C-alpha positions, 0 to 999 in steps of 0.5 A: 671383723679384722679390726676387732681381731687386731684390737683383741690381739693388742689387748692380749699383748698389753696384758702379757707385757703388764705382768712379767713371765709367770706372775699370776696377779698384780695388786696395786698397793694404794687404792688412790694416790700413794702417799705424797704423790700427785699422779697415778700412772702405769709407769713401769717398763715391762721389757727393761724391768728397771724403771727410773720412775714409779708412782704407782707401786704394786705387787706381782704375785707368783704362785708355785704349781706345787706348794711345799709350804704356806710361807710367802717371800716378799722379794724386794729389788735394788737399784739405789732407790734411784731405779727399781731393778725388779726384773733382774733381781726380783723376778728371777728370784721369785721364779726360783722360789716358786720352782721350790714350792714357795709363794713369792710376791715381787714388790715394785716400789716408788723411785727415784729418791725423794728430795726432802725426806730420807732416801728410802721413805716412799719405798718404806711406805710401800713395803709396809703396805705390801706386807699388810696387803699380803697378810690381809689376803693370806687366806685367798692366796693360800699363805700363812699370815704368820709366815710372811717374810722379805728377801731384798737385794742392795737397796732392797736389802736395806729396805728389807732390814728397815721393814724387819727391824722397824715395823712398829714405827708407822711409815704412813697414816692408815687409810683403810681396814688393810692398815689394821694388819700388822706390818711385821715380817716373820723372817727376813733375808737381806742380800748384800744390803747397802746403806747400813753403816754411817760412813755409807748412808747413801752410797758405798762405804768410804773406809770399807766399813772400818770404824763405822757404826750402824745407822740406828735412826732407821734400823730400830731393832724393835720388839717385833724384829724377826729371825734374819739370814744375812748374805754378803760378799767380802769384796762388796763396795757396801761393806759386809761389816754392816751385815756383821754388825747386824748379826752382832746386834741380833745375837745380843738380843737373842734373836735367831740369825745366820750370816754367810759372807762369801770370799771374793764376791763383789756387790751383786754377786748373784749375777755372776756365775764365776763365783764358784763358792757362792753358787749355793747361796739360794739353797742356804736361804731355803735351808735356813727357812727350814731350820726356823720352821717356815718351810 
């Protein structure tokens, strides 16, 4: 009896560690191996929340106790495509969304960067698949399939932009009926997005973004590009001029877009409480969702 009790307690502890606080459900993205992977393993770090190797990407679903909208925000962490910083950037923000009545889904995507492909390619496949899974499960999750958006940070902001602007370019071959769903998001919120300008394709901008052009190879701005709300700090090593240029492009296309650049704020500014002028950035995102009819 004592051994059985210990076993039950151990299983309970594993279950708690497997899902970060408040997550109601875990959904693995791929039924077997993810595209190009040779193994399937549970390789995230539940306590550190910053795994440097993920082969089995998944969604963590967060449902508010009191829903105020049927929209859903896919929260995408950063980490330079070398780690997936899901606890510090994604889980904390998912909890903010559910506290405000919005369903959130954290994307834990594959890292590190591949050797013989664009740095974002496995993560992009995971993001497209994640959007399709949310849309396929919309009724069960109590969300509107036409109110699914993405909010990402740093490399996750870049992944958010690719997901939003290039959804009509398939990232992988279909594997099941879920892939009949659209991979297009209905809104997007890139926060201090990295890798948007050609002088910083895989790192900080060499010239502060001056004289650079948008990386049109991965930011397609196709016909399904949705409204965007761009958030950046003007002291960011990943130049805010990337967000400015994206705003300019969307304005030309007559796609609704909002831009907030906070004076004196560095990369990852949401992690510092001394940025007095930027404390309301999350509220700005929520107000924007209301303005475009998603809340």
